C-alpha positions, 0 to 999 in steps of 0.5 A, spaced: 500 500 500 505 505 501 508 503 494 502 506 491 504 513 494 511 513 494 511 512 486 507 519 485 514 522 489 516 525 482 509 529 481 508 531 488 515 534 488 514 538 482 507 541 484 510 543 491 516 546 488 511 550 483 506 552 489 512 554 493 515 559 488 509 561 485 506 563 493 512 566 494 511 571 488 504 572 489 506 574 497 511 579 493 506 582 489 501 583 495 506 585 500 510 589 495 516 585 497 522 585 492 525 577 493 531 575 489 530 569 484 535 566 488 531 566 494 524 564 490 528 558 487 531 556 494 524 555 497 521 551 491 527 546 491 526 546 499 519 544 498 520 539 492 525 536 496 519 534 501 516 528 497 523 525 496 525 525 503 519 522 505 520 516 501 527 516 504 524 515 511 519 510 508 525 506 505 528 506 512 522 501 514 522 498 507 528 498 503 525 495 498 522 501 496 529 504 493 529 499 488 522 500 486 521 508 486 526 510 480 529 517 481 532 517 488 539 517 486 540 525 487 535 525 494 540 519 496 546 522 495 544 529 498 542 525 504 549 522 504 552 529 504 547 532 509 549 527 514 556 527 512 556 534 514 553 533 521 558 528 522 564 532 520 562 538 524 561 533 531 567 530 530 571 537 529 567 540 534 572 543 539 570 541 547 567 545 551 571 547 557 567 552 560 564 549 567 557 548 568 559 549 577 556 556 578 562 561 582 558 563 588 562 569 588 559 572 581 552 570 585 554 575 591 553 568 595 559 567 600 566 565 598 567 558 597 572 555 601 577 549 598 580 544 602 
C-alpha cells in the first residue's frame, strides 16, 4: 500500500516546488517585497525535496522501496552529504571547556572555601 503513494513522489515534488515558487511571487506582490530569484528558487527546491525525504524515511522501514522508486539517486546523495556535514562538524567540534559549576562569588554569595 505504501508503495502506491511513493510512486507519485516526483509529481508531488514538482507540484510543491511550483506552489512554493508561485506563492512567494504572489506574497511579494501583495506585500510589495522584492525577494531575489535566488530566495524564490531556494524555497522551491526546499519544498520540492519534501516528498523525496518522506520516501527515504519510508525506505528506512521498507528498503525495497529504494529499488522500486526511480530517481532517488540525487536525494540519497544529498542525504549522504547532509549526514557527512553533521558528522564532520560533530567530530571536529572543540570541546566545551567552560565549567557548569556556578561561582558563588559572582552571584553575591559567600566565598567558596577549598580545603
